[in-house]
C-alpha atoms as a printed R data frame, in Angstrom:
    type eleno elety resid chain resno       x       y       z
1   ATOM     1    CA   MET     A     1 111.142 200.869   5.500
2   ATOM     2    CA   LYS     A     2 109.946 200.664   1.931
3   ATOM     3    CA   ARG     A     3 111.830 198.656  -0.665
4   ATOM     4    CA   GLU     A     4 113.521 201.612  -2.367
5   ATOM     5    CA   GLU     A     5 114.788 202.960   0.980
6   ATOM     6    CA   VAL     A     6 116.155 199.556   1.993
7   ATOM     7    CA   GLU     A     7 117.827 199.074  -1.389
8   ATOM     8    CA   LYS     A     8 119.625 202.422  -1.125
9   ATOM     9    CA   ARG     A     9 121.037 201.545   2.279
10  ATOM    10    CA   THR     A    10 121.879 197.891   1.607
11  ATOM    11    CA   ILE     A    11 125.566 197.151   2.236
12  ATOM    12    CA   LEU     A    12 125.399 193.452   1.373
13  ATOM    13    CA   LEU     A    13 123.023 191.255  -0.605
14  ATOM    14    CA   ALA     A    14 123.772 187.648  -1.462
15  ATOM    15    CA   VAL     A    15 122.421 184.367  -2.769
16  ATOM    16    CA   VAL     A    16 121.981 181.978   0.154
17  ATOM    17    CA   GLY     A    17 120.420 178.587   0.787
18  ATOM    18    CA   SER     A    18 121.004 175.551  -1.400
19  ATOM    19    CA   HIS     A    19 122.688 177.583  -4.164
20  ATOM    20    CA   ALA     A    20 125.263 178.957  -1.720
21  ATOM    21    CA   TYR     A    21 125.796 175.474  -0.252
22  ATOM    22    CA   ARG     A    22 126.193 174.103  -3.804
23  ATOM    23    CA   MET     A    23 123.438 171.615  -2.939
24  ATOM    24    CA   ASN     A    24 120.805 173.036  -5.291
25  ATOM    25    CA   THR     A    25 118.719 170.987  -7.673
26  ATOM    26    CA   GLU     A    26 116.805 172.056 -10.770
27  ATOM    27    CA   HIS     A    27 113.793 172.714  -8.545
28  ATOM    28    CA   SER     A    28 115.637 174.886  -5.993
29  ATOM    29    CA   ASP     A    29 114.428 178.464  -5.531
30  ATOM    30    CA   VAL     A    30 116.871 181.361  -5.381
31  ATOM    31    CA   ASP     A    31 116.845 182.851  -1.883
32  ATOM    32    CA   LEU     A    32 118.439 186.186  -0.994
33  ATOM    33    CA   LYS     A    33 119.596 187.660   2.297
34  ATOM    34    CA   GLY     A    34 121.138 191.025   2.975
35  ATOM    35    CA   ILE     A    35 122.120 193.663   5.498
36  ATOM    36    CA   ALA     A    36 121.139 197.324   5.486
37  ATOM    37    CA   ILE     A    37 121.947 200.284   7.696
38  ATOM    38    CA   ALA     A    38 118.763 202.066   8.667
39  ATOM    39    CA   GLN     A    39 118.041 205.735   8.213
40  ATOM    40    CA   LYS     A    40 118.789 208.388  10.796
41  ATOM    41    CA   ARG     A    41 115.234 208.504  12.108
42  ATOM    42    CA   HIS     A    42 115.430 204.805  13.044
43  ATOM    43    CA   TYR     A    43 118.485 205.405  15.221
44  ATOM    44    CA   LEU     A    44 117.600 208.750  16.777
45  ATOM    45    CA   GLY     A    45 113.813 208.816  16.623
46  ATOM    46    CA   PHE     A    46 110.898 206.621  17.635
47  ATOM    47    CA   GLU     A    47 110.647 204.587  14.421
48  ATOM    48    CA   THR     A    48 112.090 201.080  14.444
49  ATOM    49    CA   PHE     A    49 113.303 198.809  11.667
50  ATOM    50    CA   GLU     A    50 114.747 195.343  12.206
51  ATOM    51    CA   GLN     A    51 114.281 193.538   8.917
52  ATOM    52    CA   LYS     A    52 112.291 193.510   5.710
53  ATOM    53    CA   ASP     A    53 111.097 190.058   4.713
54  ATOM    54    CA   GLN     A    54 107.876 190.794   2.851
55  ATOM    55    CA   GLY     A    55 106.298 193.272   0.458
56  ATOM    56    CA   TRP     A    56 109.229 193.202  -1.947
57  ATOM    57    CA   HIS     A    57 107.187 192.338  -5.013
58  ATOM    58    CA   ASP     A    58 104.421 194.809  -4.170
59  ATOM    59    CA   GLU     A    59 106.698 197.846  -4.108
60  ATOM    60    CA   PRO     A    60 108.834 199.530  -6.778
61  ATOM    61    CA   GLY     A    61 112.567 198.886  -6.673
62  ATOM    62    CA   ASN     A    62 115.761 198.876  -8.707
63  ATOM    63    CA   ILE     A    63 117.495 195.602  -7.818
64  ATOM    64    CA   GLU     A    64 116.411 193.180 -10.522
65  ATOM    65    CA   ALA     A    65 117.574 190.050  -8.670
66  ATOM    66    CA   ILE     A    66 114.973 190.697  -5.977
67  ATOM    67    CA   ASN     A    67 112.185 190.442  -8.552
68  ATOM    68    CA   GLY     A    68 113.272 186.923  -9.486
69  ATOM    69    CA   SER     A    69 113.670 185.631  -5.949
70  ATOM    70    CA   SER     A    70 110.922 183.865  -4.010
71  ATOM    71    CA   ASP     A    71 112.415 184.590  -0.583
72  ATOM    72    CA   VAL     A    72 114.177 187.863   0.304
73  ATOM    73    CA   CYS     A    73 115.146 189.071   3.774
74  ATOM    74    CA   VAL     A    74 117.300 192.105   4.582
75  ATOM    75    CA   TYR     A    75 118.346 192.657   8.196
76  ATOM    76    CA   GLU     A    76 119.101 195.982   9.798
77  ATOM    77    CA   LEU     A    77 122.736 196.035  10.928
78  ATOM    78    CA   ARG     A    78 122.061 196.019  14.679
79  ATOM    79    CA   LYS     A    79 119.652 193.094  14.370
80  ATOM    80    CA   TYR     A    80 122.173 191.265  12.214
81  ATOM    81    CA   LEU     A    81 125.051 191.767  14.645
82  ATOM    82    CA   HIS     A    82 122.882 190.665  17.563
83  ATOM    83    CA   LEU     A    83 122.062 187.388  15.792
84  ATOM    84    CA   ALA     A    84 125.668 186.968  14.659
85  ATOM    85    CA   ALA     A    85 126.845 187.303  18.264
86  ATOM    86    CA   LEU     A    86 124.503 184.406  19.081
87  ATOM    87    CA   ASN     A    87 126.243 182.413  16.317
88  ATOM    88    CA   ASN     A    88 122.978 181.868  14.446
89  ATOM    89    CA   PRO     A    89 123.910 179.509  11.547
90  ATOM    90    CA   ASN     A    90 121.774 181.252   8.922
91  ATOM    91    CA   ILE     A    91 123.259 184.613   9.917
92  ATOM    92    CA   LEU     A    92 126.957 183.772  10.223
93  ATOM    93    CA   GLU     A    93 127.114 182.359   6.705
94  ATOM    94    CA   LEU     A    94 126.394 185.787   5.174
95  ATOM    95    CA   MET     A    95 129.978 186.832   5.988
96  ATOM    96    CA   TRP     A    96 131.578 183.635   4.653
97  ATOM    97    CA   LEU     A    97 130.171 183.238   1.147
98  ATOM    98    CA   GLU     A    98 132.137 182.891  -2.084
99  ATOM    99    CA   PRO     A    99 132.804 186.203  -3.922
100 ATOM   100    CA   GLU     A   100 130.458 185.242  -6.758
101 ATOM   101    CA   ASP     A   101 127.556 184.777  -4.316
102 ATOM   102    CA   TYR     A   102 127.463 188.478  -3.425
103 ATOM   103    CA   LEU     A   103 125.141 190.522  -5.627
104 ATOM   104    CA   ILE     A   104 125.847 193.721  -3.680
105 ATOM   105    CA   LEU     A   105 128.908 194.293  -1.506
106 ATOM   106    CA   THR     A   106 129.729 197.910  -0.689
107 ATOM   107    CA   ALA     A   107 132.836 199.188   1.081
108 ATOM   108    CA   VAL     A   108 130.876 199.080   4.341
109 ATOM   109    CA   GLY     A   109 129.850 195.495   3.622
110 ATOM   110    CA   LYS     A   110 133.464 194.527   2.972
111 ATOM   111    CA   LYS     A   111 134.466 196.183   6.244
112 ATOM   112    CA   LEU     A   112 131.869 194.101   8.077
113 ATOM   113    CA   ILE     A   113 133.235 190.911   6.507
114 ATOM   114    CA   SER     A   114 136.740 191.844   7.644
115 ATOM   115    CA   TYR     A   115 135.496 191.446  11.225
116 ATOM   116    CA   ARG     A   116 133.846 188.048  10.685
117 ATOM   117    CA   GLN     A   117 136.391 186.120  12.747
118 ATOM   118    CA   GLU     A   118 135.445 188.167  15.811
119 ATOM   119    CA   MET     A   119 131.869 186.878  15.589
120 ATOM   120    CA   LEU     A   120 132.844 183.246  16.250
121 ATOM   121    CA   CYS     A   121 132.856 181.561  19.656
122 ATOM   122    CA   THR     A   122 132.213 178.099  21.043
123 ATOM   123    CA   LYS     A   123 128.502 178.921  21.140
124 ATOM   124    CA   VAL     A   124 128.467 177.536  17.576
125 ATOM   125    CA   LYS     A   125 128.361 174.096  19.172
126 ATOM   126    CA   HIS     A   126 124.965 174.871  20.684
127 ATOM   127    CA   SER     A   127 123.558 176.841  17.757
128 ATOM   128    CA   PHE     A   128 124.602 174.482  14.939
129 ATOM   129    CA   SER     A   129 123.802 171.268  16.806
130 ATOM   130    CA   GLY     A   130 120.540 172.863  17.987
131 ATOM   131    CA   TYR     A   131 119.481 173.708  14.437
132 ATOM   132    CA   ALA     A   132 120.555 170.208  13.362
133 ATOM   133    CA   PHE     A   133 118.486 168.636  16.130
134 ATOM   134    CA   ALA     A   134 115.460 170.633  14.949
135 ATOM   135    CA   GLN     A   135 115.942 169.158  11.459
136 ATOM   136    CA   LEU     A   136 116.178 165.667  12.972
137 ATOM   137    CA   LYS     A   137 112.950 166.150  14.940
138 ATOM   138    CA   LYS     A   138 111.151 167.234  11.763
139 ATOM   139    CA   ILE     A   139 112.464 164.140   9.969
140 ATOM   140    CA   GLU     A   140 111.305 161.873  12.791
141 ATOM   141    CA   THR     A   141 107.905 163.573  13.058
142 ATOM   142    CA   HIS     A   142 107.257 163.332   9.310
143 ATOM   143    CA   ARG     A   143 108.478 159.724   9.279
144 ATOM   144    CA   LYS     A   144 106.068 158.881  12.093
145 ATOM   145    CA   TRP     A   145 103.235 160.479  10.140
146 ATOM   146    CA   LEU     A   146 104.209 158.514   7.028
147 ATOM   147    CA   LEU     A   147 104.425 155.158   8.770
148 ATOM   148    CA   ASN     A   148 101.761 155.602  11.440
149 ATOM   149    CA   PRO     A   149  99.474 158.579  10.747
150 ATOM   150    CA   PRO     A   150  97.039 159.746  13.463
151 ATOM   151    CA   ALA     A   151  93.919 157.592  13.273
152 ATOM   152    CA   LYS     A   152  91.512 160.256  14.503
153 ATOM   153    CA   LYS     A   153  91.243 163.699  16.014
154 ATOM   154    CA   PRO     A   154  91.904 163.670  19.785
155 ATOM   155    CA   GLU     A   155  88.762 163.973  21.916
156 ATOM   156    CA   LEU     A   156  88.253 165.167  25.481
157 ATOM   157    CA   ALA     A   157  87.193 161.718  26.630
158 ATOM   158    CA   ASP     A   158  90.528 160.236  25.516
159 ATOM   159    CA   PHE     A   159  92.172 162.181  28.345
160 ATOM   160    CA   GLY     A   160  89.529 161.832  31.047
161 ATOM   161    CA   LEU     A   161  88.079 165.246  30.236
162 ATOM   162    CA   ASN     A   162  84.502 166.251  29.447
163 ATOM   163    CA   GLU     A   163  82.257 169.289  29.190
164 ATOM   164    CA   GLU     A   164  82.134 169.594  32.976
165 ATOM   165    CA   TYR     A   165  85.794 168.776  33.608
166 ATOM   166    CA   LYS     A   166  87.151 170.993  30.844
167 ATOM   167    CA   PRO     A   167  90.832 171.359  29.913
168 ATOM   168    CA   LEU     A   168  92.705 174.497  30.852
169 ATOM   169    CA   THR     A   169  92.836 177.067  28.090
170 ATOM   170    CA   LYS     A   170  96.132 177.845  26.334
171 ATOM   171    CA   ASP     A   171  96.294 181.171  28.146
172 ATOM   172    CA   GLU     A   172  95.779 179.500  31.520
173 ATOM   173    CA   ILE     A   173  98.472 176.908  30.818
174 ATOM   174    CA   ASN     A   174 100.925 179.520  29.532
175 ATOM   175    CA   ALA     A   175 100.300 181.780  32.527
176 ATOM   176    CA   PHE     A   176 101.153 178.945  34.906
177 ATOM   177    CA   LEU     A   177 104.238 177.946  32.908
178 ATOM   178    CA   GLU     A   178 105.391 181.574  32.898
179 ATOM   179    CA   PHE     A   179 105.030 181.586  36.688
180 ATOM   180    CA   LEU     A   180 106.986 178.326  36.944
181 ATOM   181    CA   TYR     A   181 109.731 179.667  34.688
182 ATOM   182    CA   LEU     A   182 110.089 182.837  36.776
183 ATOM   183    CA   CYS     A   183 110.197 180.783  39.988
184 ATOM   184    CA   VAL     A   184 112.992 178.590  38.636
185 ATOM   185    CA   ARG     A   185 114.903 181.546  37.203
186 ATOM   186    CA   ASP     A   186 114.691 183.568  40.409
187 ATOM   187    CA   CYS     A   187 115.692 180.577  42.503
188 ATOM   188    CA   ILE     A   188 118.813 179.929  40.423
189 ATOM   189    CA   GLU     A   189 119.725 183.619  40.237
190 ATOM   190    CA   PHE     A   190 120.552 183.715  43.940
191 ATOM   191    CA   MET     A   191 122.615 180.518  43.950
192 ATOM   192    CA   GLN     A   192 126.229 181.652  43.826
193 ATOM   193    CA   PRO     A   193 127.718 178.451  42.323
194 ATOM   194    CA   ALA     A   194 125.052 178.328  39.604
195 ATOM   195    CA   GLU     A   195 126.086 181.151  37.248
196 ATOM   196    CA   GLU     A   196 126.512 178.775  34.309
197 ATOM   197    CA   LEU     A   197 123.128 177.164  34.991
198 ATOM   198    CA   TYR     A   198 121.496 180.590  35.212
199 ATOM   199    CA   GLU     A   199 122.987 181.563  31.867
200 ATOM   200    CA   LEU     A   200 121.664 178.358  30.335
201 ATOM   201    CA   LEU     A   201 118.213 179.107  31.695
202 ATOM   202    CA   ILE     A   202 117.937 182.709  30.558
203 ATOM   203    CA   ALA     A   203 120.017 182.757  27.381
204 ATOM   204    CA   ARG     A   204 121.290 179.598  25.773
205 ATOM   205    CA   ILE     A   205 118.346 177.207  26.138
206 ATOM   206    CA   ASP     A   206 114.720 178.180  25.565
207 ATOM   207    CA   TYR     A   207 113.349 176.533  28.703
208 ATOM   208    CA   LYS     A   208 110.190 178.589  28.492
209 ATOM   209    CA   GLY     A   209 109.555 177.174  25.027
210 ATOM   210    CA   ILE     A   210 110.272 173.652  26.261
211 ATOM   211    CA   PHE     A   211 107.777 174.095  29.113
212 ATOM   212    CA   LYS     A   212 105.104 175.198  26.666
213 ATOM   213    CA   GLN     A   213 105.689 172.541  23.995
214 ATOM   214    CA   HIS     A   214 106.062 169.371  26.063
215 ATOM   215    CA   PRO     A   215 103.743 168.042  28.798
216 ATOM   216    CA   PHE     A   216 105.358 167.388  32.153
217 ATOM   217    CA   SER     A   217 106.089 163.709  32.707
218 ATOM   218    CA   VAL     A   218 104.223 161.950  35.520
219 ATOM   219    CA   GLU     A   219 107.505 161.655  37.454
220 ATOM   220    CA   THR     A   220 108.019 165.431  37.547
221 ATOM   221    CA   LEU     A   221 104.493 166.388  38.634
222 ATOM   222    CA   PRO     A   222 105.126 166.112  42.414
223 ATOM   223    CA   TYR     A   223 108.141 168.407  42.082
224 ATOM   224    CA   VAL     A   224 106.167 170.965  40.038
225 ATOM   225    CA   GLN     A   225 103.423 170.881  42.661
226 ATOM   226    CA   GLN     A   226 105.884 171.291  45.522
227 ATOM   227    CA   PHE     A   227 107.748 174.100  43.803
228 ATOM   228    CA   THR     A   228 104.648 176.113  42.851
229 ATOM   229    CA   ARG     A   229 102.482 175.103  45.829
230 ATOM   230    CA   ALA     A   230  99.600 174.352  43.467
231 ATOM   231    CA   SER     A   231  96.839 171.982  44.513
232 ATOM   232    CA   PRO     A   232  97.013 168.300  43.456
233 ATOM   233    CA   ASP     A   233  93.778 168.724  41.462
234 ATOM   234    CA   PHE     A   234  95.238 171.638  39.525
235 ATOM   235    CA   ILE     A   235  98.467 169.750  38.759
236 ATOM   236    CA   ARG     A   236  96.478 166.763  37.481
237 ATOM   237    CA   LEU     A   237  94.290 169.050  35.345
238 ATOM   238    CA   LEU     A   238  97.419 170.769  34.047
239 ATOM   239    CA   HIS     A   239  98.931 167.414  33.058
240 ATOM   240    CA   VAL     A   240  95.892 166.109  31.171
241 ATOM   241    CA   SER     A   241  95.266 169.537  29.604
242 ATOM   242    CA   GLN     A   242  98.835 169.691  28.307
243 ATOM   243    CA   SER     A   243  98.595 166.131  27.008
244 ATOM   244    CA   TYR     A   244  95.288 166.844  25.253
245 ATOM   245    CA   ARG     A   245  96.431 170.086  23.684
246 ATOM   246    CA   THR     A   246  99.750 168.565  22.586
247 ATOM   247    CA   ALA     A   247  97.923 165.702  20.874
248 ATOM   248    CA   LEU     A   248  95.491 168.141  19.283
249 ATOM   249    CA   ARG     A   249  98.350 170.333  18.053
250 ATOM   250    CA   GLU     A   250 100.118 167.325  16.551
251 ATOM   251    CA   TYR     A   251  96.931 166.232  14.795
252 ATOM   252    CA   ASP     A   252  96.383 169.728  13.372
253 ATOM   253    CA   ASN     A   253 100.035 169.893  12.283
254 ATOM   254    CA   TYR     A   254  99.656 166.534  10.566
255 ATOM   255    CA   GLN     A   255  96.575 167.694   8.691
256 ATOM   256    CA   SER     A   256  98.331 170.913   7.623
257 ATOM   257    CA   TRP     A   257 101.456 169.000   6.541
258 ATOM   258    CA   LYS     A   258  99.402 166.519   4.523
259 ATOM   259    CA   LYS     A   259  97.463 169.302   2.813
260 ATOM   260    CA   ASN     A   260 100.268 171.757   2.057
261 ATOM   261    CA   ARG     A   261 103.349 169.637   1.320
262 ATOM   262    CA   ASN     A   262 105.094 170.108  -1.992
263 ATOM   263    CA   PRO     A   263 104.068 167.252  -4.358
264 ATOM   264    CA   THR     A   264 107.640 166.546  -5.494
265 ATOM   265    CA   ARG     A   265 108.920 166.537  -1.919
266 ATOM   266    CA   ALA     A   266 105.995 164.350  -0.831
267 ATOM   267    CA   GLU     A   267 106.892 161.795  -3.486
268 ATOM   268    CA   THR     A   268 110.516 161.578  -2.329
269 ATOM   269    CA   GLU     A   269 109.344 161.164   1.269
270 ATOM   270    CA   ARG     A   270 107.050 158.341   0.193
271 ATOM   271    CA   LYS     A   271 109.869 156.753  -1.793
272 ATOM   272    CA   VAL     A   272 112.518 156.601   0.949
273 ATOM   273    CA   GLY     A   273 110.450 157.052   4.100
274 ATOM   274    CA   TYR     A   274 111.935 160.355   5.316
275 ATOM   275    CA   ASP     A   275 112.396 163.997   4.320
276 ATOM   276    CA   VAL     A   276 115.644 164.054   2.341
277 ATOM   277    CA   LYS     A   277 115.909 167.857   2.277
278 ATOM   278    CA   HIS     A   278 115.828 168.082   6.071
279 ATOM   279    CA   ALA     A   279 118.316 165.200   6.193
280 ATOM   280    CA   ALA     A   280 120.832 166.946   3.946
281 ATOM   281    CA   HIS     A   281 120.646 170.101   6.061
282 ATOM   282    CA   LEU     A   282 120.965 168.014   9.239
283 ATOM   283    CA   ILE     A   283 124.297 166.568   8.077
284 ATOM   284    CA   ARG     A   284 125.503 169.899   6.678
285 ATOM   285    CA   LEU     A   285 124.824 171.800   9.904
286 ATOM   286    CA   LEU     A   286 126.682 169.270  12.038
287 ATOM   287    CA   ARG     A   287 129.669 169.219   9.689
288 ATOM   288    CA   MET     A   288 129.810 173.014   9.591
289 ATOM   289    CA   GLY     A   289 129.646 173.220  13.386
290 ATOM   290    CA   ILE     A   290 132.526 170.754  13.700
291 ATOM   291    CA   GLU     A   291 134.580 172.688  11.133
292 ATOM   292    CA   ILE     A   292 134.083 176.006  12.915
293 ATOM   293    CA   LEU     A   293 135.099 174.527  16.261
294 ATOM   294    CA   THR     A   294 138.194 172.863  14.817
295 ATOM   295    CA   ILE     A   295 139.523 175.270  12.173
296 ATOM   296    CA   GLY     A   296 137.702 178.506  13.045
297 ATOM   297    CA   GLU     A   297 136.163 178.909   9.608
298 ATOM   298    CA   VAL     A   298 132.590 178.820   8.283
299 ATOM   299    CA   ILE     A   299 132.686 176.817   5.052
300 ATOM   300    CA   VAL     A   300 129.396 177.560   3.324
301 ATOM   301    CA   ASN     A   301 130.396 176.180  -0.094
302 ATOM   302    CA   ARG     A   302 130.162 172.426   0.463
303 ATOM   303    CA   GLU     A   303 132.042 171.696  -2.749
304 ATOM   304    CA   ARG     A   304 135.038 173.383  -1.140
305 ATOM   305    CA   ALA     A   305 134.368 171.457   2.076
306 ATOM   306    CA   GLY     A   306 134.306 168.217   0.102
307 ATOM   307    CA   ASP     A   307 130.905 166.800   1.013
308 ATOM   308    CA   ALA     A   308 128.641 168.384  -1.620
309 ATOM   309    CA   ALA     A   309 128.395 165.116  -3.569
310 ATOM   310    CA   GLN     A   310 127.275 163.204  -0.491
311 ATOM   311    CA   LEU     A   311 124.736 165.867   0.482
312 ATOM   312    CA   LYS     A   312 123.315 165.815  -3.037
313 ATOM   313    CA   ALA     A   313 123.169 162.009  -2.895
314 ATOM   314    CA   ILE     A   314 121.103 162.270   0.286
315 ATOM   315    CA   ARG     A   315 118.754 164.712  -1.433
316 ATOM   316    CA   ASN     A   316 118.554 162.362  -4.432
317 ATOM   317    CA   CYS     A   317 117.217 159.545  -2.207
318 ATOM   318    CA   GLU     A   318 120.407 157.455  -2.433
319 ATOM   319    CA   TYR     A   319 120.723 157.014   1.358
320 ATOM   320    CA   SER     A   320 118.382 155.022   3.579
321 ATOM   321    CA   TYR     A   321 116.902 156.524   6.717
322 ATOM   322    CA   GLU     A   322 119.001 154.192   8.873
323 ATOM   323    CA   THR     A   323 122.219 155.252   7.121
324 ATOM   324    CA   VAL     A   324 121.469 158.964   7.549
325 ATOM   325    CA   LYS     A   325 120.485 158.454  11.190
326 ATOM   326    CA   ASN     A   326 123.739 156.594  11.922
327 ATOM   327    CA   LEU     A   327 125.750 159.299  10.161
328 ATOM   328    CA   ALA     A   328 123.979 161.995  12.180
329 ATOM   329    CA   ASP     A   329 124.592 160.105  15.439
330 ATOM   330    CA   ASP     A   330 128.326 159.928  14.649
331 ATOM   331    CA   LEU     A   331 128.420 163.662  13.900
332 ATOM   332    CA   PHE     A   332 126.509 164.559  17.088
333 ATOM   333    CA   ASN     A   333 129.143 162.573  18.997
334 ATOM   334    CA   LYS     A   334 131.945 164.259  17.049
335 ATOM   335    CA   ILE     A   335 130.761 167.795  17.793
336 ATOM   336    CA   GLU     A   336 130.626 166.902  21.507
337 ATOM   337    CA   GLU     A   337 134.181 165.586  21.225
338 ATOM   338    CA   VAL     A   338 135.712 168.634  19.535
339 ATOM   339    CA   TYR     A   339 133.783 171.229  21.563
340 ATOM   340    CA   PRO     A   340 136.008 171.246  24.686
341 ATOM   341    CA   LYS     A   341 139.163 171.267  22.539
342 ATOM   342    CA   SER     A   342 138.206 174.297  20.435
343 ATOM   343    CA   ALA     A   343 140.540 177.297  20.389
344 ATOM   344    CA   LEU     A   344 137.609 179.668  19.878
345 ATOM   345    CA   PRO     A   345 136.700 182.030  22.725
346 ATOM   346    CA   LYS     A   346 133.832 180.996  24.967
347 ATOM   347    CA   TYR     A   347 131.866 184.172  24.264
348 ATOM   348    CA   VAL     A   348 131.795 186.936  21.692
349 ATOM   349    CA   ASP     A   349 133.093 190.274  22.972
350 ATOM   350    CA   ARG     A   350 129.851 192.258  22.910
351 ATOM   351    CA   SER     A   351 131.601 195.522  23.666
352 ATOM   352    CA   ARG     A   352 133.732 194.969  20.584
353 ATOM   353    CA   ILE     A   353 130.645 194.129  18.494
354 ATOM   354    CA   ASN     A   354 129.107 197.397  19.669
355 ATOM   355    CA   ASP     A   355 132.215 199.307  18.539
356 ATOM   356    CA   ILE     A   356 132.036 197.603  15.143
357 ATOM   357    CA   CYS     A   357 128.382 198.597  14.808
358 ATOM   358    CA   VAL     A   358 129.142 202.252  15.580
359 ATOM   359    CA   GLU     A   359 132.050 202.247  13.124
360 ATOM   360    CA   LEU     A   360 129.953 200.824  10.287
361 ATOM   361    CA   VAL     A   361 127.030 203.186  10.876
362 ATOM   362    CA   GLU     A   362 129.380 206.184  10.890
363 ATOM   363    CA   MET     A   363 131.090 204.853   7.767
364 ATOM   364    CA   GLN     A   364 127.744 204.555   5.974
365 ATOM   365    CA   GLY     A   365 126.529 207.998   7.045
366 ATOM   366    CA   TRP     A   366 122.961 209.237   6.947
367 ATOM   367    CA   GLU     A   367 122.623 210.326   3.329
């Protein structure tokens, strides 16, 4: 959909990110997110529309705030509700902002917000701690690059490979990992006591992504071989190919990071030895996850939550890496502690979410 069409059917548009968290600095960009209900042809015809996250400044439009924002994303209602049902942190917060953060909030948008409590379940433990863990891994990766940057580009010989004994291609590796994933999934599917494990495999944990991003350890190789009935030579080639390509990917990522990092952010990283922006979001995500599990509320405004000053202090380089890491470890332990005690339902009622979607689309109408 073009910008003007999306604008006309937008039911909610808000300032998000550091400004909504009340963690912004003088250098912080203004980011916007919104929700729109698509046109009739997208529901009843062949055309699809899930979100608009580019092309805003190349097309005519009437919402002035969009022109001044560097990052704008508007989700179609069905896509939004799907992500909300998964308790995606960046999605849930759209329904829990302060009144002044909403630039557009129609009657349909207000109706959606009235249902926000029904979107919460204990899955927030996995989604918020998962996003927090991703921030932590970025911090640790960047810190490793700062303190011990790659000395040279990985070569075939470093992994016992050469022009005759070539590594498997990415497509060959991914095809095998897809086969392994399907074998594991199908095996678990027919194990009656393993329903929870099956759900973890197909829905809550991206095992396929894990297979593709991390080489198998030496200890697991015999089990992979036995399970897939691959030859020992192939399993060895798979292992060294994964190791080589992982090292090559990390080297390329390091070069890209070094070339494209923001100068101001690079200076703060050099000063304290870690990425303070990632660190502030790491602590925020864990705290928000704990709050949702304990009080059933998404507190986006960290001034209201009471930790905005500390989060800003982290961003202002006032905390050492060791202090932030210890704080994060305590919060990871805390979210594990409160998770089994939460009064939230285990799952979102998807049938109910479907009814809400139908109600909002009918309320909006096609014109």
